[in-house]
C-alpha positions in Angstrom: 148.0 37.0 160.8 145.2 37.5 158.6 143.4 34.6 160.2 143.7 36.3 163.7 140.7 37.7 165.5 141.2 40.8 167.9 138.2 40.5 170.3 137.9 41.9 173.8 136.5 40.2 177.2 135.0 41.7 180.6 136.3 40.2 183.8 137.1 41.0 187.0 135.2 44.5 186.4 137.5 45.4 183.6 138.0 44.7 179.9 141.0 42.7 178.2 141.9 42.7 174.8 142.9 39.3 173.1 144.2 37.9 169.9 143.1 34.5 169.1 142.9 31.7 166.4 141.9 27.8 166.1 139.5 26.2 168.0 139.3 23.2 170.7 140.9 23.1 174.1 142.1 26.6 175.2 145.6 27.4 175.0 146.1 30.7 177.1 149.1 32.5 176.6 150.3 35.7 178.9 152.9 37.9 178.2 155.6 39.6 180.5 157.0 42.9 180.5 157.5 45.0 178.6 155.2 43.2 176.0 152.0 42.6 175.0 150.3 40.0 173.0 152.4 40.1 170.4 155.1 38.2 172.1 153.3 35.1 171.1 153.5 35.8 167.1 155.2 32.6 166.5 153.2 30.3 169.2 149.4 31.6 168.1 149.5 30.3 164.6 151.8 27.4 165.6 149.6 25.7 168.2 146.0 26.8 166.2 146.1 23.7 164.3 145.1 21.9 168.0 144.1 24.5 170.1 142.1 27.6 170.5 145.0 29.7 171.2 144.4 33.1 172.9 147.2 35.5 173.8 146.1 38.2 175.9 146.9 41.8 176.8 147.4 42.0 180.6 145.8 44.4 182.4 147.3 47.6 182.0 149.1 46.7 178.5 148.3 47.8 174.9 144.7 47.4 174.4 143.4 45.8 177.5 141.8 48.5 180.3 144.6 50.6 182.2 143.1 51.1 186.0 144.9 54.3 187.4 145.4 53.1 191.1 148.5 51.1 191.8 146.4 48.9 194.2 144.8 47.9 190.8 148.1 45.7 189.9 148.1 42.9 192.7 148.5 39.4 192.5 144.9 38.8 193.9 143.4 40.8 191.0 145.9 39.0 188.1 144.3 36.0 189.2 140.8 36.8 189.2 141.7 38.5 185.4 142.7 34.8 184.5 140.0 33.1 185.9 137.4 35.2 184.1 138.9 35.2 181.2 139.0 31.1 181.0 135.3 30.9 182.1 134.2 34.1 179.9 135.3 32.0 177.1 133.0 29.2 178.0 136.1 26.6 179.2 136.6 24.6 182.7 140.2 24.7 182.2 143.2 25.5 180.2 146.7 25.0 178.9 148.5 27.8 180.6 151.5 29.3 178.5 153.2 32.2 180.1 156.7 34.2 180.1 158.0 36.4 182.6 155.3 38.6 184.5 152.7 36.2 182.9 154.8 33.4 184.3 154.4 34.5 187.6 150.7 35.4 187.5 150.4 31.4 185.9 152.3 29.9 188.7 150.0 31.6 191.3 146.9 30.9 189.3 148.0 27.0 189.1 148.2 27.1 193.2 144.7 28.9 193.3 142.8 27.0 191.0 144.8 24.2 190.0 141.4 22.1 188.5 141.7 25.2 185.8 145.1 24.5 184.8 145.5 20.9 182.9 149.1 21.6 181.9 151.4 24.7 182.8 154.1 25.9 180.4 156.3 28.5 182.2 159.1 30.5 180.4 162.0 32.3 181.9 160.6 32.8 185.4 161.0 30.6 188.3 158.8 29.1 191.1 157.6 31.9 193.5 159.4 30.5 196.4 162.5 29.9 194.2 162.4 33.7 193.0 161.7 34.7 196.4 165.0 32.8 197.8 167.1 34.2 194.6 166.2 38.1 195.6 167.9 37.5 199.1 171.0 36.8 197.3 173.6 39.5 196.1 173.9 38.1 192.7 170.1 37.9 191.9 169.7 41.4 193.5 172.4 42.7 191.2 170.4 41.3 188.5 167.2 42.6 189.5 168.3 46.5 190.0 165.6 47.3 188.2 162.8 46.0 190.4 164.6 48.6 192.9 164.7 51.3 190.5 160.7 51.3 189.6 160.1 51.5 193.2 160.7 55.6 192.6 157.7 57.7 191.8 157.6 58.9 188.3 161.0 59.1 187.4 161.0 55.3 185.9 158.3 56.1 183.7 160.1 59.5 182.6 163.1 57.6 181.7 161.1 54.7 179.6 159.6 57.3 177.2 162.8 59.2 176.9 164.3 59.3 172.9 161.0 58.1 171.7 160.7 55.1 173.9 164.5 53.9 173.5 164.6 52.0 176.7 161.6 49.8 175.8 163.2 48.8 172.2 166.6 48.1 174.0 165.3 45.8 176.3 164.7 43.6 173.4 167.5 44.5 171.2 170.4 45.1 173.9 169.2 41.6 175.9 169.0 39.5 172.9 171.7 36.9 171.9 170.0 36.7 168.5 169.9 40.2 167.3 167.8 39.4 164.2 164.9 37.8 166.1 163.6 41.3 166.5 162.9 43.7 163.3 162.5 47.1 163.7 158.9 46.6 163.1 158.8 44.3 166.1 160.8 46.9 168.0 158.4 49.4 167.3 154.9 47.5 167.9 156.6 47.5 171.5 157.2 50.9 171.3 153.8 51.8 169.9 152.1 49.6 172.9 154.1 51.1 175.5 153.0 54.6 174.3 149.4 54.2 174.8 148.1 56.3 177.6 148.3 54.9 180.9 150.4 52.0 179.9 153.8 53.0 181.3 152.5 53.7 184.5 150.6 50.7 185.0 153.4 48.4 183.4 155.8 50.1 186.4 153.0 49.5 188.7 153.5 45.7 188.6 157.2 45.9 190.2 155.8 48.7 192.7 153.3 45.7 194.3 155.9 43.3 194.2 157.9 42.9 197.2 154.8 42.6 199.7 154.1 39.7 197.4 157.6 38.1 197.8 158.2 38.7 201.4 155.2 40.0 203.5 153.4 36.5 204.7 155.4 34.5 202.5 152.9 31.3 202.1 154.3 28.0 202.7 154.3 26.2 199.1 152.5 23.2 198.6 153.4 20.6 196.1 151.8 21.7 192.8 150.3 18.8 191.0 149.7 20.2 187.7 152.2 18.6 184.9 154.5 21.4 184.4 157.4 22.3 181.8 159.8 24.8 182.3 161.8 26.4 179.2 164.9 28.7 180.0 167.0 30.9 178.3 170.6 30.4 179.5 171.6 33.9 178.4 168.8 35.6 180.6 170.6 38.8 182.0 167.8 39.4 184.2 167.1 36.0 186.0 169.7 33.4 186.6 169.8 30.0 185.7 170.3 28.7 189.3 166.9 30.1 190.2 165.6 26.9 188.7 167.3 24.6 190.8 165.5 22.9 193.2 162.0 23.4 191.5 161.2 19.7 191.8 160.5 20.0 195.8 157.5 22.4 194.7 156.0 20.6 191.6 155.6 17.0 191.8 155.4 16.3 187.6 158.3 18.8 186.3 160.4 19.1 183.5 163.1 21.8 182.5 164.3 22.5 178.8 167.1 24.6 178.9 168.2 26.5 175.8 171.8 27.7 175.5 172.9 31.1 173.6 169.5 32.6 174.4 168.0 35.2 176.2 165.0 36.1 178.5 163.0 36.5 175.4 163.0 32.9 174.6 160.4 32.1 172.6 160.9 35.1 170.2 164.5 34.2 170.0 164.2 30.7 169.3 160.6 29.9 168.5 161.3 26.8 166.7 162.9 25.2 169.5 160.4 26.4 172.2 157.4 25.4 169.9 159.1 21.6 169.6 159.6 21.6 173.4 156.1 22.5 174.2 154.8 20.1 171.4 156.8 17.1 173.3 155.3 18.2 176.5 151.8 18.5 175.5 152.0 15.1 173.5 154.1 13.3 176.2 151.9 14.4 179.2 148.6 13.4 177.4 150.0 10.0 176.6 148.9 7.7 179.3 151.9 5.3 180.7 152.1 1.7 180.4 
């Protein structure tokens, strides 16, 4: 971590904090809820040998700006944030690696700006069309109960901060299959990030805008031509494995790697295997077929 640089970049009218290491082609990493750049700690150093690795704090998280308006947390804003980061760092495109909410943003960004994504790697987040389909089933609705709960005003933030943000810690320690993947220092880092002024409300506001995104004027998803790898921890209690089935109907060049006995926090719980799958995908997809 001593070689990691902490910087901020102005994009789409706000400042976003990021951590970076290495040089070369841009590998941009987007975290999920309730995380921050730290969830990529096992990948930043791993891929810095060949890439300029940049792990972003999404808007509303940790040391990035936290607009107060709920309307600031819409997919259209997230997409412009990422576009501004890529161009602001001096690149035309990137390898986009993303998990959970970051993955939802990455899917949408790849559709909006396919020429800016050389390769897409998404972890434990389905294609938006598959997620919308899943939320119409009782099984996934039961797993996604928290999305419904987060629609309430004020109460989610109050509950998340009770007992020194115990719910934030338990989101990791409770869901993980390998409990040793998260040290007390790791859990405290997530607590401290969530405790920053305005962070909890911003984090929950992502969910308060999710239903219009999924169901209002649902787009007809075209076939995405960007080479895409999905990595999926099979013991994810929030998102069912079946949400990955049929993704090939939406992505022309798609690979899937399932990791058994692994939770939603796949890149933190099984970092060596996740890193190996990413390396394999990058090397294979960059080698011309004979």
